[in-house]
LOLORO-211897 format. One record per atom (N, C-alpha, C, O): residue in three letters; x, z, y. Coordinates in steps of 0.1 Angstrom, whole numbers, plus 2048, in hexadecimal, padded with zeros to 3 digits. Last residue first. Layout:
ALAXZY ...
// end
This chain:
ALA7638FE621 ALA76E8F4622 ALA76C8E861B ALA7748DF61A PRO744906631 PRO74C905625 PRO7578FB626 PRO7558F062D ASN74091964E ASN74090C648 ASN74990B63C ASN75490E63D ASN73B93065C ASN73C93164E ASN73B923647 ASN73692263C LYS73B926677 LYS744931673 LYS746931663 LYS75193365F ARG73B90C688 ARG73491067C ARG73D91A675 ARG74691666D PHE73890A6AB PHE74090E6A0 PHE737912694 PHE72E91A695 GLY7308FB6C3 GLY7278FD6B8 GLY72F9006AB GLY72E8F96A1 THR74A8E46D0 THR73F8EE6D2 THR7368EF6C5 THR7368E66BD ALA7698DC6DD ALA7618DC6D1 ALA7568E76D3 ALA75A8F36D6 VAL77B8C76EF VAL7718D16F1 VAL7688D16E5 VAL7608C86E3 VAL79C8BF6F8 VAL7928BE6EE VAL7888CA6F0 VAL78D8D56F1 TYR7A98AF715 TYR7A58BC70E TYR79B8B8704 TYR7928B0705 SER7C98A071E SER7BA8A171E SER7B68AD716 SER7BF8B5712 GLU7E789472E GLU7DF89F728 GLU7D089B728 GLU7CB894731 ALA7F8883739 ALA7F287E72D ALA7E8889727 ALA7E388671C SER7F987F75D SER7FA888751 SER7F2882745 SER7E887C747 ASP7F5871773 ASP80086D76B ASP80287675F ASP80C874758 GLN7DF87F77F GLN7DD87177A GLN7E886C771 GLN7E6865768 ARG7DA8A1775 ARG7E289777D ARG7E0889776 ARG7E088876A SER7B88AC774 SER7C58A976D SER7CD89F775 SER7C789577A SER7A18AB781 SER7AB8B3787 SER7B88B2780 SER7C28B8784 LYS79089D771 LYS79589677D LYS7A189D783 LYS7A9897789 PRO7978A374E PRO7928A775B PRO79889F766 PRO7A389B766 LYS790892733 LYS79C89373C LYS79689774A LYS79088E750 MET78489B713 MET78289A721 MET78F89B729 MET7978A3726 HIS7738976F4 HIS77F8976FC HIS77C89570A HIS77288E70E LYS75F8AB6DD LYS7618A16E7 LYS76F8A26ED LYS7758AC6ED VAL74C8B36C2 VAL75A8B36C6 VAL75B8A86D0 VAL75989C6CD THR7318C86B6 THR7368BD6BE THR7448BE6C2 THR7498C96C4 VAL7318DB6A1 VAL7268D16A2 VAL72A8C56AA VAL7278BA6A7 PHE74F8E168D PHE7478E269A PHE73C8D869A PHE73D8CD694 ASP75C8DC675 ASP7598EA679 ASP7508EC685 ASP74B8F7687 ARG75E8C0674 ARG7588C7669 ARG7538D566D ARG7498DA669 LYS76C8BB68B LYS75E8B568A LYS7578BB67E LYS74A8BC67E MET7848C8685 MET77B8CD690 MET76D8C868F MET7648CF691 THR78D8B8670 THR78A8C666E THR7818CC679 THR7778D3676 LYS7918A067D LYS7888A1672 LYS7838AF670 LYS7788B266D LEU7A68A868F LEU7998A4695 LEU78E8A468A LEU7838A868C LEU7BA8AD67D LEU7B58B8685 LEU7A78B468B LEU79E8BD68B GLU7BE893673 GLU7BA89E66A GLU7B48AA671 GLU7AA8AF66D GLY7C688468A GLY7BB881682 GLY7B588C67A GLY7A988F67A GLU7CF8976A8 GLU7D289069C GLU7C688E693 GLU7BD896694 THR7BC8926C7 THR7C289A6BC THR7C68926B0 THR7C18866AF GLY7C487A6E1 GLY7BC8846DA GLY7C388B6CF GLY7D088B6CF GLY7D08696F1 GLY7D08656E3 GLY7C886F6DB GLY7C586C6CF LYS7E2880705 LYS7DA873704 LYS7DB86E6F6 LYS7E686E6F0 LEU7E38A16F7 LEU7E88966FF LEU7E088A6FD LEU7D88896F3 VAL7CF8BF6FD VAL7D58B66F4 VAL7DC8AB6FD VAL7DA8AB709 LYS7C28E0700 LYS7C98D5706 LYS7D08CC6FB LYS7D68D16F2 CYS7A28EB6F6 CYS7B18EB6F4 CYS7B68DE6FA CYS7B18D36FA VAL7879006EE VAL78D8F66F7 VAL79C8F76F7 VAL7A29016F7 PHE76B9086DA PHE77A9076DB PHE77E8FD6E4 PHE77A8F16E3 SER74F91E6D6 SER7559126DB SER7659136DB SER76A91E6DD GLY73692A6BD GLY74092B6C8 GLY74691D6CB GLY7449136C5 GLY72592B6A8 GLY7209246B4 GLY72A9246BF GLY72791F6CA GLU73194B69E GLU72993F69B GLU7249396A7 GLU71F9406B0 ALA7519526AE ALA7439566A9 ALA73C9496A6 ALA73F93E6AA LEU7739516A5 LEU76894B6AC LEU75B9506A6 LEU75A95169A ILE78A959697 ILE78396369F ILE77795D6A7 ILE7709656AE GLN794944687 GLN794952682 GLN78C95C68A GLN787966685 THR79492E697 THR78A92E68B THR78A93C685 THR78093F67E ALA7A99336A8 ALA79B9346AD ALA7919356A2 ALA78793C6A3 PHE7BF92F698 PHE7BD93C69D PHE7AE93E6A1 PHE7A794869E ASP7BD913695 ASP7BD91C689 ASP7BA92A68D ASP7B2931686 TYR7C090C6AF TYR7B39096A8 TYR7B291269C TYR7A8918699 ALA7DA9136B5 ALA7CF9196BD ALA7C29176B6 ALA7BA9206B5 LEU7E79026A3 LEU7E99106A2 LEU7DD9186A9 LEU7D89216A4 GLU7DF8E96AD GLU7DC8ED6A0 GLU7DD8FC69E GLU7D4902697 CYS7EB8EA6C7 CYS7DC8E96C6 CYS7D88ED6B8 CYS7CE8F46B6 LEU8068E96C0 LEU8008F56C7 LEU7F18F56C5 LEU7EB9006C3 ALA8068D06B4 ALA80A8DB6AC ALA8048E86B2 ALA7FF8F16AB ILE8018C16CA ILE7F78C16BF ILE7FA8CD6B6 ILE7F08D36B1 ILE8188C46D9 ILE80C8CA6DE ILE8008CA6D3 ILE7F88D36D4 ARG82B8B86C7 ARG82C8C66CB ARG81F8CC6D0 ARG81B8D76CD ILE82289E6C6 ILE8238A66B9 ILE8238B56BD ILE81D8BD6B7 HIS8258966E0 HIS8188956DA HIS81889F6CE HIS80E8A76CC ASP8408976E4 ASP8388A06EC ASP82A8A16E6 ASP8248AC6E6 THR8488836D2 THR84D8916D0 THR84389A6D7 THR83F8A46D2 PRO83D86C6DF PRO8398706D1 PRO83D87E6CE PRO8358856C7 PRO84986D6FA PRO83B86F6F7 PRO8378736E9 PRO82F87C6E7 HIS86287E706 HIS8608756FB HIS8528766F6 HIS84F8806EF GLY863892718 GLY86488571E GLY86387A713 GLY86286E716 THR8608AB70E THR86D8A670C THR86F898714 THR87A894716 THR84F8C971A THR84F8BA717 THR85E8B6716 THR8678BB71C ASN8458E770A ASN84E8E0714 ASN8508D1710 ASN8528CE705 ALA8228E8701 ALA8318E96FE ALA8398E2709 ALA8348D9710 ALA8078F970F ALA80E8EC70E ALA81D8EF70B ALA8238F8710 MET7E790870F MET7F590870C MET7FB8FA70B MET7F48F1707 ASP7CD90D714 ASP7D390471D ASP7E290371B ASP7EA8FF724 SER7B2916701 SER7C1915701 SER7C690A70A SER7C28FE708 MET79792B6F8 MET79D920700 MET7AC921701 MET7B292C701 VAL77B9346E7 VAL78A9356E7 VAL78F9296EE VAL78C91E6EB VAL75D9456EA VAL76593A6EF VAL77493D6ED VAL7789486F1 HIS75495B6DE HIS74A9506DF HIS7529446E4 HIS74D9396E1 ALA76596F6C5 ALA7659686D2 ALA75A95D6D2 ALA7589566C8 ASP75898D6B5 ASP75D97F6B4 ASP75C9796C2 ASP75397C6CA GLY75F9AD6C5 GLY7589A46BC GLY75E9966BC GLY7699946C2 GLY76D9B86D9 GLY7619BF6D5 GLY7589B76CB GLY74C9B96CA LEU7859B06E3 LEU7799A96E7 LEU76C9B16E4 LEU7629AF6EB LEU7969C26D6 LEU7969C26E4 LEU7899BB6EA LEU7839C06F4 SER7919BA6BB SER78F9C86C0 SER78E9C96CF SER7859D06D4 LYS7989A06BB LYS78A9A36B8 LYS7879B16BD LYS77C9B46C2 ILE7B49A36C0 ILE7AC99C6CA ILE79D9A06C8 ILE7969A26D1 ILE7BD9B16A9 ILE7BF9B76B7 ILE7B59B06C1 ILE7AF9B76C9 ASP7B799E695 ASP7B09AB695 ASP7B19B26A3 ASP7A89B86A8 PRO7C898869D PRO7B998769C PRO7B299469D PRO7A89966A4 ALA7E399569C ALA7DD9906A9 ALA7CE98E6A7 ALA7C79936B0 ASP7F299B686 ASP7E89A568B ASP7E09A0697 ASP7D79A769C ASP804986683 ASP7FA989679 ASP7EF99267E ASP7E3990679 ASP80A9716A0 ASP80C97E698 ASP80198168F ASP7F597E692 ASN80295D6B0 ASN8059596A2 ASN808966699 ASN80A96568D PHE8009656C9 PHE7F49656C2 PHE7F69616B3 PHE7EC9626AB ASP81697D6D5 ASP8169706CF ASP80996F6C6 ASP8079776BD LYS80F98E6F4 LYS81098E6E5 LYS81097F6E1 LYS80B9766E8 VAL8039A170C VAL80F99970A VAL81199A6FB VAL8159A46F5 ILE7E199E718 ILE7EB9A4710 ILE7F799B70D ILE7F698F70C PHE7C89A4730 PHE7D399B72B PHE7DD9A3723 PHE7E19AE727 THR7A79A4736 THR7B29AC731 THR7BC9A372B THR7B999A723 ALA7919A2753 ALA79899C748 ALA7A39A6743 ALA7A89AE74B GLY7879AF769 GLY77D9A975F GLY7849A3753 GLY77D9A0749 ALA7A09A677F ALA7949AF77D ALA78A9A8773 ALA78699C776 LEU7BF9A1773 LEU7B499A778 LEU7A79A2775 LEU7A59A5769 PRO7E39A5775 PRO7D69AA772 PRO7CB9A2779 PRO7CD99D785 ALA7F998B76B ALA7F5994775 ALA7E6999772 ALA7DE99176E VAL80798974B VAL7FE983754 VAL7F998E75E VAL7F699975A GLU82598373A GLU81C98D740 GLU81498674B GLU81997E753 LEU82796C71F LEU82B97072D LEU82197A732 LEU81597A72E LEU81A965709 LEU82896B707 LEU82D970714 LEU836978715 ASP7F896F70A ASP80396670D ASP81096D70A ASP81097A709 ILE7D597170B ILE7E1974704 ILE7EC96A707 ILE7E995E708 GLY7B8980718 GLY7C2976719 GLY7CE97A712 GLY7D3986713 ILE796986714 ILE7A498B710 ILE7AD97F711 ILE7AA97470C ILE77998F724 ILE783985723 ILE79098B71F ILE795995725 SER756993722 SER763999721 SER76D98D71F SER76A984718 GLY73699A733 GLY73F99272B GLY74D99972A GLY7509A3732 LYS7299A9746 LYS7279AC738 LYS72F9A472F LYS7309A8723 LYS73099C75E LYS7369AA75B LYS7339AE74D LYS73B9B6748 GLY733978758 GLY72E98475E GLY735991759 GLY73E991751 ILE73A95F750 ILE736968745 ILE73197574B ILE72A97D744 HIS742950766 HIS73694C75F HIS731957755 HIS725957752 GLU759959772 GLU74F95577B GLU741953774 GLU73795377A LEU76A95B75C LEU764967761 LEU75996476B LEU74F96C76C ALA773941759 ALA76A94774F ALA763953754 ALA757955752 ILE78493F76F ILE77893676E ILE76E93C764 ILE76293D767 GLN798951768 GLN790953774 GLN78394B774 GLN779950778 SER7A2946751 SER79B953750 SER79295575C SER78795A75C TRP7B093175C TRP7A492E753 TRP79C93B752 TRP78F93A752 GLY7C593E76A GLY7BB936771 GLY7AE933769 GLY7A393376E GLY7DA94D760 GLY7CC953760 GLY7C294B767 GLY7B7950769 PRO7F294175C PRO7F294D765 PRO7E4953766 PRO7E295D76E ALA7EF94E73B ALA7F794E748 ALA7F594174F ALA7F6936749 ALA7E394B721 ALA7DB94D72D ALA7E294C73A ALA7DC949745 GLY7E4943706 GLY7EE93E710 GLY7E893F71E GLY7E8935726 LEU7C1944702 LEU7CE9436FC LEU7D893C705 LEU7D593270C ASP7A8957708 ASP7B094E710 ASP7BE94E70A ASP7C695770C LEU78895E6FC LEU79695F6FA LEU79E954700 LEU79A9486FF ILE76A96F705 ILE773963707 ILE781967703 ILE786972707 ARG749976700 ARG75797B6FE ARG76096F6FD ARG75E9666F5 GLN72D974718 GLN73697070D GLN74397770C GLN74897D716 GLY71C97B72D GLY71D984722 GLY727980717 GLY72898770D PRO71195A736 PRO712968739 PRO71397172C PRO70D96E722 LYS72793F72A LYS71A94572D LYS71B95472F LYS72495A72A PHE73A921728 PHE73993072B PHE72B93472F PHE72492C736 ILE736906723 ILE73A90F718 ILE73991E71B ILE738926712 HIS72C8EE730 HIS7258FB731 HIS729905725 HIS72090A71F PHE7368D5732 PHE7328D9725 PHE72B8E7725 PHE7268EB71A LYS73A8CF74D LYS7358C4744 LYS7308CA737 LYS7268C5732 GLU7428E675A GLU7378DF760 GLU7318D4756 GLU7258D1756 GLN7588ED749 GLN74C8F574A GLN7408EE74F GLN7358EF74A ILE76A8D9751 ILE7668DA743 ILE7598E2742 ILE7508DE73B GLU76E8E076C GLU7688D3768 GLU7628D375A GLU7588CE757 GLN77A8F8769 GLN76E8F7770 GLN7668EB76D GLN75A8EB76B MET7918F175C MET7878F9754 MET77A8F975B MET76F8F9755 LYS79D8E4771 LYS79B8DD765 LYS7908E475D LYS7878DE758 TYR7A08F8784 TYR7968ED787 TYR7938E577A TYR7888DF779 ALA7B490877A ALA7A690D77B ALA79C90277D ALA791903778 ALA7CC8FB77D ALA7C58F9770 ALA7B68FF770 ALA7AE8FB768 ARG7D7904794 ARG7CF8F8795 ARG7C78F5788 ARG7BD8EE788 SER7D5928794 SER7DC91B791 SER7D2910793 SER7C6912793 ARG7C793D79D ARG7D593F79A ARG7DC932797 ARG7E9932797 TYR7B193A7BA TYR7B49387AC TYR7C39397A9 TYR7CB9357B2 GLY7A993B7D4 GLY7AD9487CE GLY7B09467BF GLY7B09507B8 ASP7A59257E3 ASP79992A7DC ASP79D9377D4 ASP79493E7CF ARG7BE91F7ED ARG7B39227F7 ARG7A79297F0 ARG7A19327F5 LYS7CC91A7D6 LYS7D09257DF LYS7C59297E8 LYS7C39357EB ALA7BE9047CD ALA7BE9107C5 ALA7C291C7CD ALA7BD9277CC GLN7C58F17E0 GLN7B78F67DF GLN7B69037D7 GLN7AF90B7DB ALA7E08ED7DA ALA7DC8F27E7 ALA7CE8F87E7 ALA7CC9037ED VAL7DD8E27C1 VAL7E58EE7C3 VAL7E18F57D0 VAL7E09017D0 TYR7CE8CB7C7 TYR7C88D67BF TYR7D08E37BF TYR7CA8EE7BE PRO7E08BA7D4 PRO7D58C17DC PRO7CE8CC7D4 PRO7C88D57DA ASP8028BB7D3 ASP7F68BB7CA ASP7EB8C27D2 ASP7EB8CE7D5 ASN81B8BD7DF ASN8128B27E3 ASN8058B27DB ASN7FD8A87DD LEU8288D27D2 LEU8268D37E0 LEU81C8C97E6 LEU8158CB7F0 GLN8298C87B8 GLN8218D47BB GLN81E8D57CA GLN8128D77CD ARG83B8B37BB ARG82D8B07B7 ARG8248BC7BA ARG8198BA7BE GLN8528C17C2 GLN84C8B87CB GLN83E8B47C8 GLN8358B47D1 LEU8568CF7AA LEU8538D67B6 LEU84D8CD7C1 LEU8438D17C8 TRP85B8BA798 TRP84F8C3796 TRP84C8CA7A3 TRP8408CB7A6 ARG8728AF7A3 ARG8668A77A3 ARG85A8B07A1 ARG84F8AD7A7 THR8838C579E THR8818C17AC THR8748B87AD THR86C8BA7B6 SER8838C6783 SER87D8D178A SER87A8CE799 SER8718D279F SER8908AE77E SER8838B0779 SER87C8BB780 SER8708BA784 ASN8AA8B2789 ASN8A18A878F ASN8938AA78A ASN8898A8792 THR8B08D678B THR8B08C9785 THR8A78BF78C THR89F8C3794 ARG8C28EB7A1 ARG8B58E679D ARG8B68D8797 ARG8BD8CF79D GLY8DC8F07A7 GLY8D68F879D GLY8C88F4799 GLY8C28F978F ARG8D88E67C9 ARG8E18EA7BE ARG8DA8F37B4 ARG8D48FD7B8 ALA8BB8D17CD ALA8C38DD7D0 ALA8CD8E07C5 ALA8CA8DD7B9 SER8AB8B47DA SER8B28BB7CE SER8BB8C67D3 SER8C28C47DD LYS8908B77F0 LYS89E8B47EE LYS8A38BB7E2 LYS8A08C77DF VAL8708AB7EF VAL8798B77EC VAL8878B27E9 VAL8888A97E1 ARG8578A1806 ARG86289D7FD ARG86C8A97FB ARG86F8B0805 VAL8358A0809 VAL8418A980A VAL84B8A4801 VAL8488A27F5 SER82188981C SER82588F80F SER833896811 SER83A89381A LEU81987C832 LEU81888A832 LEU81D891825 LEU81C89D824 ASP825862845 ASP825866836 ASP825875836 ASP82F87C839 ARG811857860 ARG81C85F85B ARG81A86284C ARG80F864847 THR80B83A874 THR80784586B THR81384B865 THR81E846866 GLY815827884 GLY81083388B GLY80C83D881 GLY809849886 SER80B80B871 SER81381087C SER80C81C882 SER80081D885 LYS80381284E LYS7FF80D85C LYS808813866 LYS80D81E864 LYS813809831 LYS81081383A LYS80E80E848 LYS81680684D THR8067F7816 THR80E7F6822 THR80A80182C THR7FE80382E MET8098007F4 MET800800800 MET80980080C MET81280880D 
// end
């Protein structure tokens, strides 16, 4: 696009600094020029990811008053903020992450690996029963090699899904980040067997150059025979 005379380029350019890699410089520049990052600060959300969950909620209505919610890989807590707006004071949210998450009124965050053997029992105890929604915005560190990155994030999704099936209530929902191309065939078949509906969605608030999308599975069949 040709820039008209008299107009100014308002985007922020970040100079490389000693000790900062080119990739981190690009990330910082992208953050500074991202309208959703700025909007999140104005709205009081902890991350731009909050708007992704907001869009998912508007389309699928997965959160309802009084629900019990599990947020896998919860840091920094943006998804939990959106869930809290819909489940009300009678609902409960447990967030689990390897990183410490700043306190959030109405939610409980624990520092733990959800792959630990005792994690399901701990989560159920804290929630006060089975979860109505399990959500995961976890992402593995990218390598820049699409096939490798796809395998890594699908592996995370598989782990999250296996965990979700252990603690989801009948009729519950599962939301998980995947990369473009959707889930692997076997995982998708399993989801379609275990849930009434399985859909993919790429929120408008996802960066256009990002390959991420989300799988949204609703209507969990808890006692579905294998």
